[in-house]
FITI-503564 format. One line per 2 residues: number of its first residue (from 1); their letters; for each residue x, y, z of N, C-alpha, C. Coordinates in steps of 0.2 Angstrom, whole numbers. Layout:
N
NUM	a	X Y Z X Y Z X Y Z  ... $
END
This chain:
152
1	ms	26 -150 -8 28 -147 -14 34 -143 -12  37 -144 -6 42 -140 -4 49 -142 -7 $
3	hs	52 -139 -11 59 -140 -13 64 -137 -10  70 -137 -12 76 -134 -9 75 -127 -10 $
5	ki	79 -123 -6 80 -116 -6 85 -115 -11  84 -110 -16 89 -108 -21 91 -101 -20 $
7	il	98 -100 -20 101 -94 -19 102 -91 -26  99 -85 -27 100 -81 -33 104 -75 -31 $
9	kk	108 -73 -36 112 -67 -35 110 -62 -40  109 -56 -38 107 -50 -42 114 -46 -43 $
11	yp	116 -45 -49 122 -41 -51 120 -34 -52  125 -30 -52 123 -23 -53 120 -21 -60 $
13	nr	121 -25 -65 118 -24 -71 111 -27 -72  108 -28 -66 101 -31 -65 100 -38 -67 $
15	ri	105 -41 -69 104 -49 -71 104 -53 -64  100 -58 -65 99 -62 -59 102 -69 -61 $
17	yd	107 -72 -56 110 -78 -57 108 -83 -53  106 -89 -55 103 -95 -52 110 -99 -50 $
19	te	112 -99 -44 118 -102 -42 117 -110 -42  111 -113 -41 110 -120 -41 111 -123 -48 $
21	ns	108 -119 -53 108 -122 -60 113 -118 -64  117 -114 -61 122 -111 -65 120 -107 -71 $
23	ry	115 -103 -71 112 -99 -76 109 -93 -74  109 -88 -79 105 -82 -78 98 -84 -79 $
25	vt	93 -80 -75 86 -81 -75 83 -74 -76  77 -74 -79 73 -68 -79 68 -68 -73 $
27	le	65 -62 -72 60 -62 -67 54 -68 -68  53 -69 -74 48 -75 -76 51 -81 -74 $
29	gv	58 -82 -75 61 -88 -73 61 -89 -65  62 -84 -62 61 -84 -54 54 -86 -52 $
31	ae	49 -83 -56 42 -85 -54 41 -92 -56  44 -95 -61 43 -102 -62 46 -106 -57 $
33	li	52 -105 -55 55 -108 -49 51 -109 -43  47 -103 -42 43 -103 -36 37 -107 -37 $
35	rq	34 -107 -43 28 -111 -45 30 -118 -44  36 -120 -46 38 -127 -45 39 -129 -38 $
37	gh	38 -124 -33 39 -126 -26 45 -124 -22  50 -121 -26 56 -119 -23 55 -113 -19 $
39	qi	59 -112 -13 60 -106 -10 66 -103 -13  65 -96 -13 71 -93 -16 74 -87 -11 $
41	ev	80 -86 -12 83 -80 -8 87 -76 -13  86 -70 -13 90 -66 -18 94 -61 -14 $
43	id	101 -61 -16 106 -57 -13 108 -52 -18  109 -46 -16 112 -41 -20 119 -41 -20 $
45	lr	123 -43 -25 130 -44 -25 134 -38 -23  131 -32 -24 135 -26 -23 134 -24 -15 $
47	th	128 -25 -12 127 -23 -5 127 -29 -1  126 -35 -3 126 -41 1 119 -41 5 $
49	qd	114 -37 3 108 -37 6 103 -42 3  99 -45 8 94 -49 5 88 -45 2 $
51	it	87 -46 -4 82 -42 -8 77 -46 -11  75 -52 -7 70 -56 -10 63 -53 -10 $
53	af	61 -49 -5 55 -46 -5 54 -41 -11  59 -38 -12 59 -33 -18 58 -37 -24 $
55	il	62 -42 -26 61 -46 -32 55 -49 -33  52 -52 -27 45 -55 -27 40 -50 -29 $
57	tq	41 -44 -26 36 -38 -27 37 -36 -35  43 -36 -37 43 -35 -45 40 -40 -49 $
59	ii	40 -46 -47 37 -51 -51 29 -50 -51  27 -49 -45 19 -48 -44 17 -41 -48 $
61	me	21 -36 -48 19 -30 -51 20 -31 -59  24 -35 -61 25 -37 -68 19 -41 -71 $
63	qa	17 -46 -67 11 -49 -68 5 -45 -68  4 -40 -64 -1 -36 -63 -1 -31 -70 $
65	rk	5 -29 -72 5 -25 -78 3 -29 -84  4 -35 -84 2 -39 -90 -5 -40 -90 $
67	nn	-8 -41 -84 -15 -42 -84 -19 -35 -83  -16 -29 -82 -18 -23 -82 -22 -22 -75 $
69	vl	-22 -26 -70 -25 -26 -64 -22 -30 -59  -21 -28 -53 -19 -32 -47 -24 -32 -42 $
71	lp	-25 -26 -40 -30 -25 -35 -35 -20 -37  -41 -20 -34 -46 -14 -36 -43 -7 -34 $
73	vs	-44 -2 -38 -42 4 -37 -44 7 -30  -50 6 -28 -53 8 -22 -49 5 -16 $
75	ll	-47 -1 -17 -42 -5 -12 -35 -2 -11  -33 0 -17 -26 3 -18 -26 10 -14 $
77	hl	-32 14 -15 -32 20 -12 -32 19 -4  -36 14 -2 -37 13 5 -30 11 8 $
79	vi	-26 7 5 -20 5 7 -15 11 8  -15 15 3 -11 21 3 -13 26 9 $
81	rs	-19 27 10 -21 31 15 -20 28 22  -20 21 23 -19 18 29 -12 18 31 $
83	ge	-7 19 27 0 20 29 3 13 29  10 13 28 14 7 27 14 2 33 $
85	nt	13 5 39 13 0 45 7 -4 45  1 -1 43 -5 -5 43 -5 -11 38 $
87	lg	-2 -9 32 -1 -13 27 3 -19 28  9 -18 31 14 -23 33 11 -28 38 $
89	ef	8 -25 43 5 -29 48 -1 -33 45  -5 -31 41 -10 -35 38 -7 -40 34 $
91	fe	-2 -39 30 1 -44 26 4 -50 30  7 -47 35 11 -52 40 6 -56 44 $
93	ny	1 -53 46 -4 -57 51 -9 -61 47  -12 -58 42 -18 -61 39 -18 -63 32 $
95	le	-15 -60 28 -15 -61 21 -12 -68 19  -7 -70 22 -3 -76 20 -8 -82 23 $
97	qt	-11 -81 29 -15 -87 31 -21 -87 27  -24 -82 25 -30 -82 21 -29 -85 14 $
99	iq	-23 -83 11 -22 -86 4 -21 -94 5  -17 -96 10 -16 -103 11 -22 -107 12 $
101	sy	-27 -104 16 -33 -107 18 -37 -107 11  -37 -102 7 -41 -102 1 -38 -107 -4 $
103	lk	-32 -108 -4 -29 -113 -9 -30 -120 -7  -30 -121 0 -32 -128 3 -39 -129 1 $
105	yk	-44 -124 2 -51 -125 1 -52 -127 -6  -49 -123 -11 -50 -123 -18 -48 -130 -20 $
107	kn	-42 -133 -17 -39 -139 -19 -44 -145 -17  -47 -144 -11 -52 -149 -8 -58 -149 -12 $
109	me	-61 -143 -14 -67 -143 -18 -66 -146 -25  -60 -144 -28 -59 -147 -35 -58 -155 -34 $
111	eq	-55 -157 -29 -55 -165 -28 -62 -168 -27  -66 -164 -23 -73 -167 -22 -77 -167 -28 $
113	lr	-76 -162 -32 -80 -161 -39 -77 -167 -43  -71 -168 -43 -68 -173 -48 -71 -180 -46 $
115	lc	-71 -181 -39 -74 -188 -37 -81 -188 -38  -85 -183 -38 -92 -183 -39 -93 -185 -47 $
117	le	-89 -182 -51 -90 -183 -58 -87 -190 -60  -82 -192 -57 -80 -199 -58 -86 -204 -56 $
119	lg	-89 -203 -50 -94 -207 -48 -101 -206 -52  -101 -201 -56 -107 -200 -60 -113 -197 -55 $
121	id	-112 -194 -50 -117 -191 -46 -121 -186 -50  -128 -187 -49 -133 -182 -52 -134 -176 -47 $
123	fs	-131 -170 -49 -131 -165 -44 -139 -162 -44  -142 -162 -49 -149 -160 -49 -153 -164 -44 $
125	am	-153 -170 -44 -156 -174 -39 -154 -173 -32  -148 -171 -31 -145 -170 -25 -148 -163 -22 $
127	ae	-148 -158 -27 -151 -151 -25 -158 -152 -24  -162 -156 -27 -169 -157 -26 -170 -160 -19 $
129	kt	-166 -165 -17 -167 -168 -11 -165 -163 -5  -160 -159 -6 -158 -154 -1 -164 -149 0 $
131	mk	-167 -147 -6 -172 -142 -5 -178 -145 -1  -180 -151 -2 -185 -154 1 -184 -155 9 $
133	ql	-177 -156 10 -175 -157 17 -175 -150 21  -174 -144 17 -175 -138 20 -182 -135 20 $
135	sp	-187 -138 17 -193 -135 17 -196 -134 24  -195 -138 29 -198 -136 36 -195 -130 38 $
137	fq	-190 -127 36 -187 -121 38 -189 -115 35  -193 -116 29 -196 -110 25 -200 -106 30 $
139	nf	-205 -109 34 -209 -105 38 -205 -100 43  -199 -103 45 -195 -100 50 -192 -94 46 $
141	lg	-189 -95 40 -186 -90 36 -190 -85 33  -196 -87 32 -201 -82 29 -204 -86 23 $
143	as	-209 -83 20 -212 -86 14 -208 -86 8  -208 -91 4 -204 -90 -2 -208 -85 -7 $
145	pd	-204 -83 -12 -207 -78 -17 -214 -81 -20  -214 -87 -22 -220 -90 -25 -226 -90 -20 $
147	ee	-225 -91 -14 -230 -91 -9 -232 -84 -8  -228 -79 -8 -230 -72 -7 -234 -70 -13 $
149	kk	-233 -72 -19 -237 -70 -25 -244 -73 -24  -245 -80 -21 -251 -83 -20 -255 -79 -15 $
151	nk	-252 -76 -10 -256 -73 -5 -258 -66 -7  -256 -63 -13 -258 -56 -15 -264 -56 -18 $
END
């Protein structure tokens, strides 16, 4: 899904110009480019600085505002208490890998479910078979709630 890198220019009047498609885009338009698989780079025309991270953060915050939530309040408090170095380190080292793993897992599970539905697999029979196979382990794991009621 990796497409070309698109250079966007941010003008002092806050407008963003897509140099590849020769048009102005909104933050939602930038988000759509990313959803299509493009990498973007945003350059501030006045300072010539790369402001990509700032623009991407704006997009995320705008989406959070529309949905009235991005992260749980307790987590936001923890992030603020921990300081910016901890947060940056976490995002750099762990969050990207975690999200990529989650998306890959989600895609694989959706594909497996789709295949099962196409093949007409009966999940109830599969679950019953699995429970029967696990029954030898019940003694090891402890009595089931039904067995505990019988023993009382």
